[in-house]
C-alpha positions as CSV (number, residue, x, y, z in Angstrom):
1,M,-130.8,-5.2,57.9
2,S,-131.5,-6.1,61.4
3,N,-133.6,-8.8,63.0
4,S,-136.7,-6.7,62.5
5,Y,-136.8,-7.8,58.8
6,R,-138.5,-11.1,58.2
7,K,-136.0,-13.9,57.8
8,H,-135.9,-16.1,54.8
9,S,-138.0,-19.2,54.9
10,D,-136.3,-22.5,54.2
11,R,-136.7,-23.7,50.6
12,N,-138.2,-27.0,49.9
13,P,-135.8,-29.6,48.5
14,K,-136.1,-30.1,44.8
15,S,-136.7,-33.6,43.3
16,I,-134.2,-34.7,40.8
17,G,-134.8,-37.9,38.8
18,G,-137.4,-40.1,40.6
19,N,-136.9,-40.5,44.4
20,N,-133.5,-38.9,44.5
21,T,-133.5,-35.5,46.2
22,R,-130.9,-32.8,46.9
23,Q,-131.1,-30.5,49.9
24,R,-129.9,-27.0,49.5
25,S,-126.9,-26.3,51.6
26,N,-127.3,-23.7,54.4
27,V,-123.6,-23.7,55.2
28,P,-121.7,-20.6,53.9
29,I,-118.9,-21.3,51.5
30,P,-115.4,-20.8,53.1
31,E,-114.5,-17.6,51.3
32,R,-117.8,-16.0,52.4
33,K,-118.1,-17.4,55.9
34,A,-116.5,-14.4,57.6
35,L,-119.1,-12.1,56.0
36,A,-121.8,-13.5,58.3
37,Q,-120.3,-11.4,61.1
38,Y,-120.5,-8.1,59.2
39,R,-123.2,-5.5,58.7
40,V,-123.0,-2.9,55.9
41,V,-124.3,0.6,56.2
42,Q,-127.1,1.3,53.6
43,R,-127.1,5.0,52.7
44,D,-130.7,4.8,51.5
45,L,-132.0,3.2,54.7
46,V,-133.0,5.2,57.8
47,Y,-133.3,3.5,61.1
48,V,-135.7,5.3,63.5
49,I,-136.3,4.7,67.2
50,G,-138.6,6.2,69.7
51,I,-141.8,6.0,67.6
52,P,-144.9,5.9,69.8
53,T,-147.2,2.9,69.2
54,E,-150.2,5.1,68.2
55,I,-148.6,6.0,64.9
56,A,-146.5,2.9,64.4
57,Q,-148.3,1.7,61.3
58,E,-146.6,1.6,57.9
59,S,-149.7,3.2,56.3
60,V,-149.4,6.2,58.7
61,L,-145.7,6.7,58.6
62,S,-145.6,6.7,54.8
63,K,-147.9,9.7,54.7
64,Y,-146.6,13.1,53.7
65,E,-147.0,14.5,57.2
66,Y,-144.5,11.9,58.5
67,F,-141.8,10.3,56.3
68,G,-143.4,10.9,52.9
69,Q,-142.4,14.5,52.8
70,Y,-138.7,13.6,52.7
71,G,-138.9,11.8,49.3
72,P,-140.2,8.7,47.5
73,I,-140.2,5.6,49.8
74,K,-139.4,2.1,48.7
75,K,-140.4,0.3,51.8
76,I,-141.2,0.8,55.5
77,V,-140.9,-2.0,58.1
78,V,-142.1,-1.4,61.6
79,N,-140.6,-3.5,64.4
80,S,-143.5,-5.2,66.2
81,N,-141.5,-5.7,69.4
82,P,-142.0,-2.5,71.5
83,L,-139.3,-0.9,73.5
84,H,-139.9,1.1,76.7
85,N,-138.8,4.7,76.9
86,Q,-136.5,5.0,79.9
87,N,-137.6,8.6,80.6
88,F,-141.4,8.3,80.4
89,K,-141.8,4.5,80.8
90,R,-144.0,4.4,77.7
91,P,-143.7,1.8,74.9
92,T,-142.1,2.9,71.6
93,V,-141.1,1.0,68.5
94,S,-138.4,1.3,65.8
95,A,-138.8,1.3,62.1
96,Y,-136.7,1.0,58.9
97,V,-137.5,3.4,56.1
98,T,-135.9,2.7,52.8
99,F,-135.9,5.7,50.4
100,I,-135.4,5.5,46.7
101,N,-132.8,8.4,46.7
102,I,-129.8,8.5,49.0
103,S,-130.1,12.3,49.4
104,D,-133.7,11.9,50.7
105,A,-132.5,9.6,53.5
106,L,-129.8,12.0,54.5
107,E,-132.2,15.0,54.7
108,C,-134.6,12.9,56.7
109,I,-131.9,12.3,59.3
110,Y,-131.1,16.0,59.3
111,S,-134.7,17.0,59.8
112,L,-135.3,14.6,62.8
113,E,-132.2,15.7,64.7
114,D,-133.2,16.9,68.2
115,F,-136.9,16.2,67.4
116,S,-139.5,15.4,70.1
117,Y,-143.0,14.2,69.3
118,N,-145.5,14.5,72.2
119,G,-142.7,13.8,74.7
120,Y,-141.1,11.1,72.6
121,N,-137.5,11.6,71.6
122,I,-137.3,10.3,68.0
123,K,-133.8,9.6,66.7
124,A,-132.8,8.6,63.2
125,S,-129.6,7.2,61.8
126,L,-128.5,5.2,58.7
127,G,-129.4,1.6,59.0
128,T,-127.3,-1.5,58.3
129,S,-128.0,-4.7,56.4
130,K,-126.5,-8.2,56.7
131,Y,-125.7,-10.6,53.9
132,C,-128.3,-12.9,52.5
133,T,-127.9,-16.5,53.6
134,N,-128.3,-17.6,50.0
135,F,-125.4,-15.3,48.9
136,L,-123.2,-16.7,51.7
137,C,-124.0,-20.2,50.6
138,N,-123.4,-19.3,46.9
139,Q,-127.0,-20.1,46.2
140,P,-129.5,-18.1,44.1
141,C,-132.0,-16.1,46.0
142,T,-135.6,-16.5,44.8
143,N,-137.1,-13.9,47.1
144,H,-137.7,-10.9,44.9
145,D,-138.4,-8.8,48.0
146,C,-135.3,-9.8,49.8
147,M,-133.7,-6.7,51.5
148,Y,-130.4,-8.4,52.4
149,L,-127.1,-8.1,50.6
150,H,-126.3,-10.2,47.5
151,Q,-122.9,-8.7,46.7
152,I,-119.8,-7.6,48.7
153,G,-120.4,-4.2,50.4
154,N,-118.0,-1.3,50.6
155,P,-115.3,-2.1,53.2
156,D,-115.5,1.5,54.5
157,D,-119.2,0.9,55.3
158,S,-118.7,-2.5,56.8
159,F,-118.7,-3.2,60.6
160,T,-118.6,-6.3,62.7
161,T,-121.4,-6.9,65.1
162,D,-119.1,-6.1,68.0
163,E,-118.2,-2.7,66.5
164,I,-121.9,-1.9,66.2
165,Q,-122.8,-3.0,69.8
166,E,-119.9,-0.9,71.2
167,F,-120.9,2.1,69.2
168,T,-117.4,2.8,68.0
169,E,-116.5,6.3,66.8
170,R,-116.2,5.2,63.2
171,F,-119.6,3.6,63.3
172,T,-121.4,6.5,64.9
173,S,-119.7,9.1,62.6
174,I,-121.0,7.3,59.5
175,T,-124.5,6.3,60.7
176,R,-125.3,9.6,62.5
177,P,-124.1,12.4,60.2
178,S,-124.4,15.9,61.7
179,R,-126.4,18.4,59.7
180,P,-124.7,21.6,58.4
181,S,-124.0,24.4,60.9
182,D,-126.2,26.7,58.8
183,Y,-129.0,24.2,58.4
184,N,-131.7,26.5,59.8
185,K,-130.9,29.1,57.0
186,Y,-132.0,26.7,54.3
187,K,-135.5,27.2,52.9
188,F,-138.3,24.8,53.6
189,Q,-139.4,22.5,50.8
190,D,-143.0,23.9,50.9
191,A,-145.6,25.2,53.3
192,K,-147.7,22.1,53.6
193,P,-148.6,21.1,57.2
194,T,-146.6,18.3,58.7
195,V,-146.3,16.3,61.9
196,F,-142.6,15.5,61.6
197,P,-140.2,18.5,61.0
198,P,-140.5,19.9,57.5
199,R,-137.8,19.1,55.0
200,R,-135.4,21.8,54.1
201,I,-133.9,22.1,50.6
202,L,-130.2,21.4,51.0
203,T,-129.4,20.6,47.3
204,K,-131.0,21.6,44.1
205,T,-132.0,18.8,41.7
206,T,-131.5,19.7,38.1
207,D,-131.2,17.8,34.8
208,L,-127.9,17.7,32.9
209,T,-128.8,20.8,30.8
210,D,-129.7,23.0,33.7
211,S,-126.6,21.8,35.5
212,T,-124.4,22.7,32.6
213,Q,-126.0,26.1,32.2
214,T,-125.6,26.9,35.9
215,Q,-122.0,25.8,35.8
216,H,-121.1,28.2,33.0
217,S,-123.3,31.1,34.0
218,S,-121.9,34.2,35.6
219,P,-122.3,35.0,39.3
220,Q,-124.7,37.8,38.3
221,Q,-126.9,35.3,36.4
222,Q,-126.9,32.9,39.4
223,Y,-127.7,35.8,41.7
224,N,-130.7,36.7,39.5
225,N,-131.8,33.1,39.7
226,A,-131.8,33.3,43.5
227,E,-134.1,36.3,43.3
228,D,-136.5,34.2,41.3
229,G,-136.7,31.7,44.2
230,E,-133.7,29.5,43.7
231,Y,-131.3,29.2,46.6
232,Y,-127.8,30.3,45.8
233,S,-125.1,31.6,48.2
234,L,-122.7,34.2,46.8
235,G,-119.1,34.1,47.9
236,E,-116.8,37.0,48.4
237,E,-115.3,36.6,44.9
238,D,-118.7,36.5,43.3
239,Q,-119.9,39.6,45.1
240,E,-116.7,41.4,44.0
241,T,-117.2,40.4,40.4
242,I,-120.8,41.7,40.4
243,Q,-119.7,45.0,42.0
244,N,-117.0,45.4,39.4
245,N,-119.4,44.7,36.6
246,E,-121.9,47.3,37.9
247,E,-119.1,49.9,38.3
248,E,-117.9,49.3,34.7
249,E,-121.5,49.6,33.4
250,S,-121.9,52.9,35.3
251,R,-118.7,54.3,33.8
252,Q,-119.8,53.5,30.3
253,T,-123.2,55.1,30.8
254,E,-121.6,58.2,32.2
255,S,-119.2,58.5,29.2
256,L,-122.0,58.3,26.7
257,S,-123.9,61.0,28.7
258,N,-120.9,63.3,28.5
259,I,-120.5,62.9,24.8
260,F,-124.0,64.1,24.0
261,K,-124.5,66.5,26.9
262,Y,-123.6,69.7,25.0
263,R,-124.3,68.5,21.5
264,P,-127.8,68.2,20.1
265,L,-128.6,65.0,18.3
266,T,-130.5,66.8,15.5
267,V,-128.9,67.1,12.1
268,P,-129.7,70.3,10.0
269,P,-130.8,69.6,6.4
270,L,-128.2,70.1,3.7
271,S,-128.9,73.2,1.5
272,A,-126.8,75.4,-0.8
273,D,-127.4,79.0,-1.8
274,Y,-125.6,79.7,-5.2
275,T,-126.5,83.4,-5.2
276,V,-124.0,84.3,-2.4
277,G,-120.3,84.5,-2.9
278,M,-119.4,81.5,-0.6
279,S,-118.0,78.2,-1.6
280,L,-120.2,75.0,-1.3
281,E,-117.6,73.6,1.2
282,K,-118.1,76.5,3.6
283,Q,-121.9,76.5,3.2
284,L,-122.2,72.8,4.1
285,N,-119.5,72.9,6.8
286,L,-117.7,70.2,5.0
287,G,-114.4,71.4,6.5
288,T,-115.4,70.7,10.1
289,S,-114.4,67.6,12.0
290,S,-116.4,64.4,11.5
291,V,-118.6,63.0,14.3
292,R,-116.3,59.9,14.6
293,S,-113.2,62.1,15.2
294,I,-115.1,64.1,17.9
295,L,-116.2,60.9,19.7
296,E,-112.7,59.4,19.6
297,K,-111.3,62.6,21.3
298,L,-114.0,62.5,24.0
299,V,-113.8,58.8,24.9
């Protein structure tokens, strides 16, 4: 990552066959030698500067009030070499926070944008990592906690040390992503008290089933979900669809009301009087139009 991470200790030479020993080579192989000058952006790693020394402990920073609210943390490393704040002449330190999820690292950076803690301007960006010496030398790495790279990184996320020191536009645009313009409109994750800015929910995490249901649900269903507490933004097309559905439902209701407005729903009992000189057809009104024919004319 940077020099704040503990460097690998030299491995002891292994004995092979009596007094013969073989020293592990610390010289990079030719095809990987150039990689030593590169650093690769790690999108799950947040580099934070401006942290006051009174809270610069890993046990403190990992609490929910600080970085713990942004998501599960894999590791926090605090740089023990303090830097002096140019504005207030007070010592501060930097830290590397590795999250388990990439999205949590991004939302941590969004939350800390323009944040000041007791007069300390705390800034966050994506961190970088260098290649492991063992990888460059084509040797196996036996350090299970090694935080360096053991495979070729993405060329788009790779930068030379000169590019990093010069803060090139490409480097700053990748490591310091700007939060959305409507960021303050997103809901807070919860109402728990925090010291660092509370996390806002930018994305909804769902399993595959929920994702499929949401993808195939109608705009009205998604709008109803939003009323239940789920964030969903309706576009103009979605709003128009909902309005059309409501108007169609209103027309159907009105048509049914008109059908039965002047006609009672009660049906008189069938009876016949054989003492009068009237045919059975006329007595039972069998010659009148059926209900179906009446409905078809009205609809």
